C-alpha positions in Angstrom: 0.0 0.0 0.0 1.3 3.4 -0.9 1.4 6.2 1.7 -1.1 8.3 -0.3 -3.6 5.4 -0.2 -3.2 5.0 3.6 -3.7 8.8 4.0 -6.9 8.6 2.0 -8.2 5.7 4.1 -7.3 7.4 7.4 -9.0 10.6 6.3 -12.3 8.6 6.5 -11.7 7.8 10.2 -12.1 9.9 13.4 -8.8 11.7 13.8 -9.0 11.3 17.7 -9.0 7.5 17.6 -5.9 5.6 18.6 -4.1 3.6 15.9 -3.7 -0.1 16.7 -1.7 -2.7 14.7 -2.4 -6.4 14.5 0.7 -8.5 15.3 -0.2 -11.0 12.6 -2.9 -11.6 9.9 -4.9 -13.8 12.2 -5.3 -11.1 14.9 -3.4 -13.0 17.6 -2.5 -9.8 19.4 -2.6 -6.1 19.0 -0.4 -3.1 19.9 -0.7 0.7 19.6 1.2 2.4 16.9 4.3 4.0 18.5 6.8 5.0 15.8 6.6 5.9 12.1 10.0 5.7 10.4 11.7 5.4 7.0 13.8 2.4 6.0 15.1 0.5 3.0 13.2 -2.7 2.2 14.2 -5.7 0.0 13.0 -9.3 0.0 11.5 -9.3 3.5 14.4 -7.5 5.1 14.6 -3.9 6.5 17.7 -1.7 6.5 18.6 1.6 8.0 18.4 4.6 5.5 21.8 5.8 6.5 23.3 2.4 5.4 22.1 2.7 1.8 25.7 2.6 0.4 26.9 -0.3 2.5 27.6 -3.6 0.8 25.0 -5.6 2.9 22.1 -3.5 1.6 20.8 -4.9 -1.7 20.9 -2.5 -4.7 17.2 -3.0 -5.3 16.2 -2.0 -1.7 13.5 0.6 -1.9 12.7 3.4 0.5 9.6 2.6 2.6 7.6 4.0 5.5 7.6 1.6 8.5 4.9 1.5 11.2 6.2 0.1 14.5 4.1 -1.1 17.5 
């Protein structure tokens, strides 16, 4: 999902509500949203933005927005 799509969806909700994240697709636990950050994502792995030029970061890693519980 793109950030602009998420913003559009969130605009339809009460802006005073708390944001809660499911821990897995089955809903086996929930946590409040605590941090929004940027990262580099490739093939299921997340890397720090400042490490973009390091060898261990794949060249195809794309910048993403990460929501942390």
